[in-house]
N, CA, C, O and the ligand as a Tripos MOL2 file, in Angstrom:
@<TRIPOS>MOLECULE
protein
  249   247    63     0     0
PROTEIN
NO_CHARGES

@<TRIPOS>ATOM
      1 N           0.8350   -1.2030    0.0000 N.3       1 MET1
      2 CA          0.0000    0.0000    0.0000 C.3       1 MET1
      3 C           0.8650    1.2470    0.0000 C.2       1 MET1
      4 O           1.0860    1.8720    1.0370 O.2       1 MET1
      5 N           1.3370    1.5850   -1.1510 N.am      2 SER2
      6 CA          2.2070    2.7600   -1.2070 C.3       2 SER2
      7 C           1.4640    3.9410   -1.8070 C.2       2 SER2
      8 O           0.5250    3.7750   -2.5860 O.2       2 SER2
      9 N           1.8860    5.1000   -1.4420 N.am      3 LYS3
     10 CA          1.3010    6.3230   -1.9880 C.3       3 LYS3
     11 C           2.4230    7.1980   -2.4860 C.2       3 LYS3
     12 O           2.9420    8.0490   -1.7630 O.2       3 LYS3
     13 N           2.7830    6.9810   -3.7070 N.am      4 GLY4
     14 CA          3.8020    7.8250   -4.2990 C.3       4 GLY4
     15 C           5.1670    7.1850   -4.3260 C.2       4 GLY4
     16 O           5.4300    6.2030   -3.6320 O.2       4 GLY4
     17 N           6.0140    7.7480   -5.1230 N.am      5 LYS5
     18 CA          7.3780    7.2570   -5.2630 C.3       5 LYS5
     19 C           8.3540    8.2580   -4.6810 C.2       5 LYS5
     20 O           8.0990    9.4600   -4.6160 O.2       5 LYS5
     21 N           9.4770    7.7110   -4.2620 N.am      6 VAL6
     22 CA         10.4590    8.4980   -3.5250 C.3       6 VAL6
     23 C          11.8290    8.3160   -4.1890 C.2       6 VAL6
     24 O          12.1930    7.2010   -4.5640 O.2       6 VAL6
     25 N          12.5660    9.3780   -4.3290 N.am      7 CYS7
     26 CA         13.9340    9.2730   -4.8400 C.3       7 CYS7
     27 C          14.7750    8.5090   -3.8250 C.2       7 CYS7
     28 O          14.8050    8.8700   -2.6490 O.2       7 CYS7
     29 N          15.4570    7.4600   -4.2700 N.am      8 LYS8
     30 CA         16.2490    6.6440   -3.3520 C.3       8 LYS8
     31 C          17.3740    7.4300   -2.7070 C.2       8 LYS8
     32 O          17.7610    7.1660   -1.5690 O.2       8 LYS8
     33 N          17.8830    8.3790   -3.4340 N.am      9 LYS9
     34 CA         19.0360    9.1400   -2.9710 C.3       9 LYS9
     35 C          18.6220   10.2650   -2.0120 C.2       9 LYS9
     36 O          19.1800   10.4060   -0.9240 O.2       9 LYS9
     37 N          17.6350   11.0590   -2.4380 N.am     10 CYS10
     38 CA         17.2590   12.2620   -1.6860 C.3      10 CYS10
     39 C          16.0820   12.0300   -0.7470 C.2      10 CYS10
     40 O          15.8640   12.8120    0.1790 O.2      10 CYS10
     41 N          15.3270   10.9700   -0.9750 N.am     11 LYS11
     42 CA         14.1470   10.6520   -0.1760 C.3      11 LYS11
     43 C          13.0130   11.6480   -0.3300 C.2      11 LYS11
     44 O          12.1050   11.6960    0.4990 O.2      11 LYS11
     45 N          13.0640   12.4330   -1.3760 N.am     12 ILE12
     46 CA         11.9680   13.3700   -1.6180 C.3      12 ILE12
     47 C          10.9060   12.6780   -2.4720 C.2      12 ILE12
     48 O          11.2230   11.8530   -3.3300 O.2      12 ILE12
     49 N           9.6470   13.0250   -2.2240 N.am     13 PHE13
     50 CA          8.5710   12.4960   -3.0520 C.3      13 PHE13
     51 C           8.6040   13.1520   -4.4230 C.2      13 PHE13
     52 O           8.7320   14.3710   -4.5350 O.2      13 PHE13
     53 N           8.4890   12.3400   -5.4580 N.am     14 VAL14
     54 CA          8.6320   12.8300   -6.8200 C.3      14 VAL14
     55 C           7.3460   12.5890   -7.5910 C.2      14 VAL14
     56 O           6.8010   11.4850   -7.5820 O.2      14 VAL14
     57 N           6.8680   13.6270   -8.2540 N.am     15 GLU15
     58 CA          5.6710   13.5140   -9.0760 C.3      15 GLU15
     59 C           6.0410   13.3480  -10.5390 C.2      15 GLU15
     60 O           5.2950   12.7400  -11.3070 O.2      15 GLU15
     61 N           7.1650   13.8750  -10.9190 N.am     16 ASP16
     62 CA          7.5880   13.8350  -12.3190 C.3      16 ASP16
     63 C           8.4340   12.5880  -12.5870 C.2      16 ASP16
     64 O           8.4840   11.6550  -11.7860 O.2      16 ASP16
     65 N           9.0830   12.6110  -13.7230 N.am     17 GLU17
     66 CA          9.9180   11.4650  -14.0710 C.3      17 GLU17
     67 C          11.3380   11.6160  -13.5670 C.2      17 GLU17
     68 O          12.1260   10.6700  -13.5880 O.2      17 GLU17
     69 N          11.6520   12.8080  -13.1180 N.am     18 LYS18
     70 CA         12.9980   13.0360  -12.5900 C.3      18 LYS18
     71 C          12.9260   13.6890  -11.2270 C.2      18 LYS18
     72 O          12.0260   14.4830  -10.9520 O.2      18 LYS18
     73 N          13.8790   13.3500  -10.3750 N.am     19 CYS19
     74 CA         13.9560   13.9630   -9.0580 C.3      19 CYS19
     75 C          14.3070   15.4370   -9.1910 C.2      19 CYS19
     76 O          15.2350   15.7840   -9.9220 O.2      19 CYS19
     77 N          13.5710   16.3230   -8.4890 N.am     20 PRO20
     78 CA         13.8360   17.7590   -8.5880 C.3      20 PRO20
     79 C          15.1690   18.1640   -7.9480 C.2      20 PRO20
     80 O          15.6640   19.2640   -8.1970 O.2      20 PRO20
     81 N          15.7440   17.2940   -7.1370 N.am     21 ILE21
     82 CA         16.9990   17.6450   -6.4760 C.3      21 ILE21
     83 C          18.1900   17.1150   -7.2550 C.2      21 ILE21
     84 O          19.0580   17.8870   -7.6640 O.2      21 ILE21
     85 N          18.2390   15.8130   -7.4640 N.am     22 CYS22
     86 CA         19.4340   15.2280   -8.0790 C.3      22 CYS22
     87 C          19.2470   14.9270   -9.5670 C.2      22 CYS22
     88 O          20.2150   14.5970  -10.2530 O.2      22 CYS22
     89 N          18.0020   15.0370  -10.0810 N.am     23 GLY23
     90 CA         17.7660   14.7980  -11.4960 C.3      23 GLY23
     91 C          17.7860   13.3290  -11.8760 C.2      23 GLY23
     92 O          17.6940   12.9810  -13.0540 O.2      23 GLY23
     93 N          17.9050   12.4800  -10.8850 N.am     24 ASP24
     94 CA         17.9550   11.0430  -11.1230 C.3      24 ASP24
     95 C          16.5370   10.4950  -11.3070 C.2      24 ASP24
     96 O          15.5600   11.1890  -11.0250 O.2      24 ASP24
     97 N          16.4290    9.2770  -11.7700 N.am     25 SER25
     98 CA         15.1100    8.6500  -11.8660 C.3      25 SER25
     99 C          15.1360    7.2820  -11.1960 C.2      25 SER25
    100 O          14.4920    6.3390  -11.6550 O.2      25 SER25
    101 N          15.8670    7.1910  -10.1370 N.am     26 ASN26
    102 CA         15.9920    5.9560   -9.3740 C.3      26 ASN26
    103 C          15.0470    6.0260   -8.1670 C.2      26 ASN26
    104 O          15.4210    6.5110   -7.1000 O.2      26 ASN26
    105 N          13.8210    5.5340   -8.3570 N.am     27 PHE27
    106 CA         12.8000    5.7110   -7.3300 C.3      27 PHE27
    107 C          12.4560    4.4000   -6.6390 C.2      27 PHE27
    108 O          12.7360    3.3110   -7.1390 O.2      27 PHE27
    109 N          11.8500    4.5430   -5.4900 N.am     28 THR28
    110 CA         11.3050    3.3880   -4.7950 C.3      28 THR28
    111 C           9.8940    3.7310   -4.3230 C.2      28 THR28
    112 O           9.5910    4.8830   -4.0160 O.2      28 THR28
    113 N           9.0480    2.7220   -4.2700 N.am     29 GLU29
    114 CA          7.7140    2.9400   -3.7120 C.3      29 GLU29
    115 C           7.6070    2.3020   -2.3350 C.2      29 GLU29
    116 O           6.5280    2.2360   -1.7450 O.2      29 GLU29
    117 N           8.7270    1.8420   -1.8420 N.am     30 THR30
    118 CA          8.7710    1.2660   -0.4970 C.3      30 THR30
    119 C           9.3740    2.2890    0.4420 C.2      30 THR30
    120 O          10.5750    2.5600    0.4100 O.2      30 THR30
    121 N           8.5160    2.8530    1.2800 N.am     31 TRP31
    122 CA          9.0030    3.8830    2.1950 C.3      31 TRP31
    123 C           8.1230    3.8990    3.4370 C.2      31 TRP31
    124 O           7.0080    3.3760    3.4460 O.2      31 TRP31
    125 N           8.6580    4.5120    4.4770 N.am     32 LYS32
    126 CA          7.9330    4.6070    5.7470 C.3      32 LYS32
    127 C           8.0290    6.0190    6.2970 C.2      32 LYS32
    128 O           9.1050    6.6150    6.3490 O.2      32 LYS32
    129 N           6.8880    6.5370    6.7020 N.am     33 GLY33
    130 CA          6.8860    7.8380    7.3570 C.3      33 GLY33
    131 C           7.0550    8.9570    6.3510 C.2      33 GLY33
    132 O           7.8930    8.8920    5.4520 O.2      33 GLY33
    133 N           6.2380    9.9850    6.5220 N.am     34 LYS34
    134 CA          6.3100   11.1110    5.5990 C.3      34 LYS34
    135 C           6.4590   12.3780    6.4100 C.2      34 LYS34
    136 O           5.7650   12.5750    7.4080 O.2      34 LYS34
    137 N           7.3620   13.2300    5.9810 N.am     35 VAL35
    138 CA          7.5620   14.4880    6.6840 C.3      35 VAL35
    139 C           7.5470   15.6200    5.6520 C.2      35 VAL35
    140 O           8.1460   15.5140    4.5820 O.2      35 VAL35
    141 N           6.8500   16.6990    6.0000 N.am     36 ILE36
    142 CA          6.7970   17.8530    5.1050 C.3      36 ILE36
    143 C           7.7230   18.9280    5.6590 C.2      36 ILE36
    144 O           7.5720   19.3690    6.7990 O.2      36 ILE36
    145 N           8.6630   19.3350    4.8570 N.am     37 ILE37
    146 CA          9.5920   20.3820    5.2620 C.3      37 ILE37
    147 C           9.1940   21.6840    4.5690 C.2      37 ILE37
    148 O           9.1910   21.7710    3.3410 O.2      37 ILE37
    149 N           8.8640   22.6800    5.3640 N.am     38 LEU38
    150 CA          8.4620   23.9660    4.7900 C.3      38 LEU38
    151 C           9.5960   24.9810    4.8560 C.2      38 LEU38
    152 O           9.8160   25.7490    3.9200 O.2      38 LEU38
    153 N          10.3100   24.9720    5.9740 N.am     39 ASN39
    154 CA         11.4180   25.9050    6.1480 C.3      39 ASN39
    155 C          12.6740   25.1440    6.5420 C.2      39 ASN39
    156 O          12.9830   25.0060    7.7260 O.2      39 ASN39
    157 N          13.3970   24.6500    5.5390 N.am     40 PRO40
    158 CA         14.5530   23.7990    5.8510 C.3      40 PRO40
    159 C          15.6010   24.4860    6.7170 C.2      40 PRO40
    160 O          16.3410   23.8200    7.4400 O.2      40 PRO40
    161 N          15.6690   25.8180    6.6480 N.am     41 GLU41
    162 CA         16.7020   26.5140    7.4120 C.3      41 GLU41
    163 C          16.3940   26.5720    8.9000 C.2      41 GLU41
    164 O          17.3090   26.6620    9.7180 O.2      41 GLU41
    165 N          15.1280   26.5220    9.2560 N.am     42 THR42
    166 CA         14.7830   26.6320   10.6680 C.3      42 THR42
    167 C          14.2330   25.3280   11.2430 C.2      42 THR42
    168 O          14.0350   25.2250   12.4530 O.2      42 THR42
    169 N          13.9880   24.3490   10.4080 N.am     43 SER43
    170 CA         13.3750   23.1080   10.8720 C.3      43 SER43
    171 C          14.4050   22.1710   11.5030 C.2      43 SER43
    172 O          15.4350   21.8580   10.9070 O.2      43 SER43
    173 N          14.0980   21.7370   12.7170 N.am     44 GLU44
    174 CA         14.9830   20.7900   13.4080 C.3      44 GLU44
    175 C          15.0090   19.4470   12.6770 C.2      44 GLU44
    176 O          16.0490   18.7970   12.5730 O.2      44 GLU44
    177 N          13.8430   19.0500   12.1760 N.am     45 ILE45
    178 CA         13.7810   17.7720   11.4620 C.3      45 ILE45
    179 C          14.6290   17.8360   10.1950 C.2      45 ILE45
    180 O          15.3550   16.8990    9.8650 O.2      45 ILE45
    181 N          14.5200   18.9590    9.4960 N.am     46 ALA46
    182 CA         15.3050   19.1180    8.2610 C.3      46 ALA46
    183 C          16.7950   19.0230    8.5630 C.2      46 ALA46
    184 O          17.5550   18.4140    7.8100 O.2      46 ALA46
    185 N          17.2030   19.6320    9.6710 N.am     47 LYS47
    186 CA         18.6220   19.5810   10.0470 C.3      47 LYS47
    187 C          19.0400   18.1630   10.3610 C.2      47 LYS47
    188 O          20.1000   17.7020    9.9370 O.2      47 LYS47
    189 N          18.1910   17.4740   11.1130 N.am     48 ARG48
    190 CA         18.5350   16.1200   11.5240 C.3      48 ARG48
    191 C          18.6080   15.1810   10.3180 C.2      48 ARG48
    192 O          19.4650   14.3000   10.2560 O.2      48 ARG48
    193 N          17.7030   15.3820    9.3690 N.am     49 LEU49
    194 CA         17.6840   14.5100    8.1970 C.3      49 LEU49
    195 C          18.5530   15.0710    7.0670 C.2      49 LEU49
    196 O          18.6380   14.4840    5.9880 O.2      49 LEU49
    197 N          19.1910   16.2040    7.3230 N.am     50 LYS50
    198 CA         20.0680   16.8520    6.3330 C.3      50 LYS50
    199 C          19.3220   17.1690    5.0430 C.2      50 LYS50
    200 O          19.7800   16.8420    3.9480 O.2      50 LYS50
    201 N          18.1710   17.8080    5.1910 N.am     51 LEU51
    202 CA         17.3740   18.2000    4.0370 C.3      51 LEU51
    203 C          17.5550   19.6940    3.8110 C.2      51 LEU51
    204 O          17.4430   20.4920    4.7410 O.2      51 LEU51
    205 N          17.8310   20.0550    2.5820 N.am     52 GLU52
    206 CA         18.1140   21.4620    2.2910 C.3      52 GLU52
    207 C          17.0600   22.1240    1.4230 C.2      52 GLU52
    208 O          17.1100   23.3300    1.1800 O.2      52 GLU52
    209 N          16.1050   21.3290    0.9560 N.am     53 LYS53
    210 CA         15.1020   21.8680    0.0610 C.3      53 LYS53
    211 C          13.7350   21.5790    0.6400 C.2      53 LYS53
    212 O          13.5090   20.4960    1.1800 O.2      53 LYS53
    213 N          12.8050   22.5400    0.5370 N.am     54 GLU54
    214 CA         11.4760   22.2770    1.0560 C.3      54 GLU54
    215 C          10.7500   21.2530    0.1970 C.2      54 GLU54
    216 O          11.0040   21.1270   -1.0010 O.2      54 GLU54
    217 N           9.8430   20.5270    0.8350 N.am     55 GLY55
    218 CA          9.1080   19.5070    0.0990 C.3      55 GLY55
    219 C           8.6950   18.3840    1.0240 C.2      55 GLY55
    220 O           8.8790   18.4590    2.2390 O.2      55 GLY55
    221 N           8.1300   17.3350    0.4320 N.am     56 ALA56
    222 CA          7.7090   16.1660    1.2060 C.3      56 ALA56
    223 C           8.7680   15.0760    1.0760 C.2      56 ALA56
    224 O           9.2190   14.7520   -0.0230 O.2      56 ALA56
    225 N           9.1520   14.5220    2.2140 N.am     57 TYR57
    226 CA         10.2010   13.4880    2.2330 C.3      57 TYR57
    227 C           9.7240   12.2510    2.9630 C.2      57 TYR57
    228 O           8.8760   12.3150    3.8530 O.2      57 TYR57
    229 N          10.2920   11.1170    2.5640 N.am     58 ALA58
    230 CA         10.0860    9.8900    3.3120 C.3      58 ALA58
    231 C          11.1820    9.7980    4.3700 C.2      58 ALA58
    232 O          12.3270   10.1800    4.1280 O.2      58 ALA58
    233 N          10.8170    9.2850    5.5450 N.am     59 ILE59
    234 CA         11.8070    9.1590    6.5970 C.3      59 ILE59
    235 C          12.6940    7.9450    6.3570 C.2      59 ILE59
    236 O          13.9070    7.9870    6.5620 O.2      59 ILE59
    237 N          12.0630    6.8700    5.9200 N.am     60 LYS60
    238 CA         12.8420    5.6570    5.6040 C.3      60 LYS60
    239 C          12.4600    5.1340    4.2340 C.2      60 LYS60
    240 O          11.2910    5.1790    3.8510 O.2      60 LYS60
    241 N          13.4220    4.6470    3.5100 N.am     61 THR61
    242 CA         13.1370    4.0090    2.2260 C.3      61 THR61
    243 C          13.7440    2.6230    2.1990 C.2      61 THR61
    244 O          14.6400    2.2940    2.9760 O.2      61 THR61
    245 N          13.2340    1.8270    1.2890 N.am     62 GLY62
    246 CA         13.8360    0.5270    1.0340 C.3      62 GLY62
    247 C          13.3020   -0.6110    1.8500 C.2      62 GLY62
    248 O          13.7550   -1.7450    1.6990 O.2      62 GLY62
    249 ZN         17.0830   12.6620   -5.8350 Zn       63 ZN63
@<TRIPOS>BOND
     1     1     2 1
     2     2     3 1
     3     3     4 2
     4     3     5 am
     5     5     6 1
     6     6     7 1
     7     7     8 2
     8     7     9 am
     9     9    10 1
    10    10    11 1
    11    11    12 2
    12    11    13 am
    13    13    14 1
    14    14    15 1
    15    15    16 2
    16    15    17 am
    17    17    18 1
    18    18    19 1
    19    19    20 2
    20    19    21 am
    21    21    22 1
    22    22    23 1
    23    23    24 2
    24    23    25 am
    25    25    26 1
    26    26    27 1
    27    27    28 2
    28    27    29 am
    29    29    30 1
    30    30    31 1
    31    31    32 2
    32    31    33 am
    33    33    34 1
    34    34    35 1
    35    35    36 2
    36    35    37 am
    37    37    38 1
    38    38    39 1
    39    39    40 2
    40    39    41 am
    41    41    42 1
    42    42    43 1
    43    43    44 2
    44    43    45 am
    45    45    46 1
    46    46    47 1
    47    47    48 2
    48    47    49 am
    49    49    50 1
    50    50    51 1
    51    51    52 2
    52    51    53 am
    53    53    54 1
    54    54    55 1
    55    55    56 2
    56    55    57 am
    57    57    58 1
    58    58    59 1
    59    59    60 2
    60    59    61 am
    61    61    62 1
    62    62    63 1
    63    63    64 2
    64    63    65 am
    65    65    66 1
    66    66    67 1
    67    67    68 2
    68    67    69 am
    69    69    70 1
    70    70    71 1
    71    71    72 2
    72    71    73 am
    73    73    74 1
    74    74    75 1
    75    75    76 2
    76    75    77 am
    77    77    78 1
    78    78    79 1
    79    79    80 2
    80    79    81 am
    81    81    82 1
    82    82    83 1
    83    83    84 2
    84    83    85 am
    85    85    86 1
    86    86    87 1
    87    87    88 2
    88    87    89 am
    89    89    90 1
    90    90    91 1
    91    91    92 2
    92    91    93 am
    93    93    94 1
    94    94    95 1
    95    95    96 2
    96    95    97 am
    97    97    98 1
    98    98    99 1
    99    99   100 2
   100    99   101 am
   101   101   102 1
   102   102   103 1
   103   103   104 2
   104   103   105 am
   105   105   106 1
   106   106   107 1
   107   107   108 2
   108   107   109 am
   109   109   110 1
   110   110   111 1
   111   111   112 2
   112   111   113 am
   113   113   114 1
   114   114   115 1
   115   115   116 2
   116   115   117 am
   117   117   118 1
   118   118   119 1
   119   119   120 2
   120   119   121 am
   121   121   122 1
   122   122   123 1
   123   123   124 2
   124   123   125 am
   125   125   126 1
   126   126   127 1
   127   127   128 2
   128   127   129 am
   129   129   130 1
   130   130   131 1
   131   131   132 2
   132   131   133 am
   133   133   134 1
   134   134   135 1
   135   135   136 2
   136   135   137 am
   137   137   138 1
   138   138   139 1
   139   139   140 2
   140   139   141 am
   141   141   142 1
   142   142   143 1
   143   143   144 2
   144   143   145 am
   145   145   146 1
   146   146   147 1
   147   147   148 2
   148   147   149 am
   149   149   150 1
   150   150   151 1
   151   151   152 2
   152   151   153 am
   153   153   154 1
   154   154   155 1
   155   155   156 2
   156   155   157 am
   157   157   158 1
   158   158   159 1
   159   159   160 2
   160   159   161 am
   161   161   162 1
   162   162   163 1
   163   163   164 2
   164   163   165 am
   165   165   166 1
   166   166   167 1
   167   167   168 2
   168   167   169 am
   169   169   170 1
   170   170   171 1
   171   171   172 2
   172   171   173 am
   173   173   174 1
   174   174   175 1
   175   175   176 2
   176   175   177 am
   177   177   178 1
   178   178   179 1
   179   179   180 2
   180   179   181 am
   181   181   182 1
   182   182   183 1
   183   183   184 2
   184   183   185 am
   185   185   186 1
   186   186   187 1
   187   187   188 2
   188   187   189 am
   189   189   190 1
   190   190   191 1
   191   191   192 2
   192   191   193 am
   193   193   194 1
   194   194   195 1
   195   195   196 2
   196   195   197 am
   197   197   198 1
   198   198   199 1
   199   199   200 2
   200   199   201 am
   201   201   202 1
   202   202   203 1
   203   203   204 2
   204   203   205 am
   205   205   206 1
   206   206   207 1
   207   207   208 2
   208   207   209 am
   209   209   210 1
   210   210   211 1
   211   211   212 2
   212   211   213 am
   213   213   214 1
   214   214   215 1
   215   215   216 2
   216   215   217 am
   217   217   218 1
   218   218   219 1
   219   219   220 2
   220   219   221 am
   221   221   222 1
   222   222   223 1
   223   223   224 2
   224   223   225 am
   225   225   226 1
   226   226   227 1
   227   227   228 2
   228   227   229 am
   229   229   230 1
   230   230   231 1
   231   231   232 2
   232   231   233 am
   233   233   234 1
   234   234   235 1
   235   235   236 2
   236   235   237 am
   237   237   238 1
   238   238   239 1
   239   239   240 2
   240   239   241 am
   241   241   242 1
   242   242   243 1
   243   243   244 2
   244   243   245 am
   245   245   246 1
   246   246   247 1
   247   247   248 2
@<TRIPOS>SUBSTRUCTURE
     1 MET1         2 RESIDUE 1 A MET
     2 SER2         6 RESIDUE 1 A SER
     3 LYS3        10 RESIDUE 1 A LYS
     4 GLY4        14 RESIDUE 1 A GLY
     5 LYS5        18 RESIDUE 1 A LYS
     6 VAL6        22 RESIDUE 1 A VAL
     7 CYS7        26 RESIDUE 1 A CYS
     8 LYS8        30 RESIDUE 1 A LYS
     9 LYS9        34 RESIDUE 1 A LYS
    10 CYS10       38 RESIDUE 1 A CYS
    11 LYS11       42 RESIDUE 1 A LYS
    12 ILE12       46 RESIDUE 1 A ILE
    13 PHE13       50 RESIDUE 1 A PHE
    14 VAL14       54 RESIDUE 1 A VAL
    15 GLU15       58 RESIDUE 1 A GLU
    16 ASP16       62 RESIDUE 1 A ASP
    17 GLU17       66 RESIDUE 1 A GLU
    18 LYS18       70 RESIDUE 1 A LYS
    19 CYS19       74 RESIDUE 1 A CYS
    20 PRO20       78 RESIDUE 1 A PRO
    21 ILE21       82 RESIDUE 1 A ILE
    22 CYS22       86 RESIDUE 1 A CYS
    23 GLY23       90 RESIDUE 1 A GLY
    24 ASP24       94 RESIDUE 1 A ASP
    25 SER25       98 RESIDUE 1 A SER
    26 ASN26      102 RESIDUE 1 A ASN
    27 PHE27      106 RESIDUE 1 A PHE
    28 THR28      110 RESIDUE 1 A THR
    29 GLU29      114 RESIDUE 1 A GLU
    30 THR30      118 RESIDUE 1 A THR
    31 TRP31      122 RESIDUE 1 A TRP
    32 LYS32      126 RESIDUE 1 A LYS
    33 GLY33      130 RESIDUE 1 A GLY
    34 LYS34      134 RESIDUE 1 A LYS
    35 VAL35      138 RESIDUE 1 A VAL
    36 ILE36      142 RESIDUE 1 A ILE
    37 ILE37      146 RESIDUE 1 A ILE
    38 LEU38      150 RESIDUE 1 A LEU
    39 ASN39      154 RESIDUE 1 A ASN
    40 PRO40      158 RESIDUE 1 A PRO
    41 GLU41      162 RESIDUE 1 A GLU
    42 THR42      166 RESIDUE 1 A THR
    43 SER43      170 RESIDUE 1 A SER
    44 GLU44      174 RESIDUE 1 A GLU
    45 ILE45      178 RESIDUE 1 A ILE
    46 ALA46      182 RESIDUE 1 A ALA
    47 LYS47      186 RESIDUE 1 A LYS
    48 ARG48      190 RESIDUE 1 A ARG
    49 LEU49      194 RESIDUE 1 A LEU
    50 LYS50      198 RESIDUE 1 A LYS
    51 LEU51      202 RESIDUE 1 A LEU
    52 GLU52      206 RESIDUE 1 A GLU
    53 LYS53      210 RESIDUE 1 A LYS
    54 GLU54      214 RESIDUE 1 A GLU
    55 GLY55      218 RESIDUE 1 A GLY
    56 ALA56      222 RESIDUE 1 A ALA
    57 TYR57      226 RESIDUE 1 A TYR
    58 ALA58      230 RESIDUE 1 A ALA
    59 ILE59      234 RESIDUE 1 A ILE
    60 LYS60      238 RESIDUE 1 A LYS
    61 THR61      242 RESIDUE 1 A THR
    62 GLY62      246 RESIDUE 1 A GLY
    63 ZN63       249 GROUP 0 **** ****
């Protein structure tokens, strides 16, 4: 029961055919936990997960 695909490298949810961060198309539909980052510069979660771009991310993949 997956909802969306995630870039294996960046863990960002991707709607297009290419990842908006790394430009790769290596996706997985196996992921756990979803986190929305709105302000990567001030978000503690973004810092902990080393996310630099706003968007929706999976916490775990694979
Ligand atoms: Zn990527």
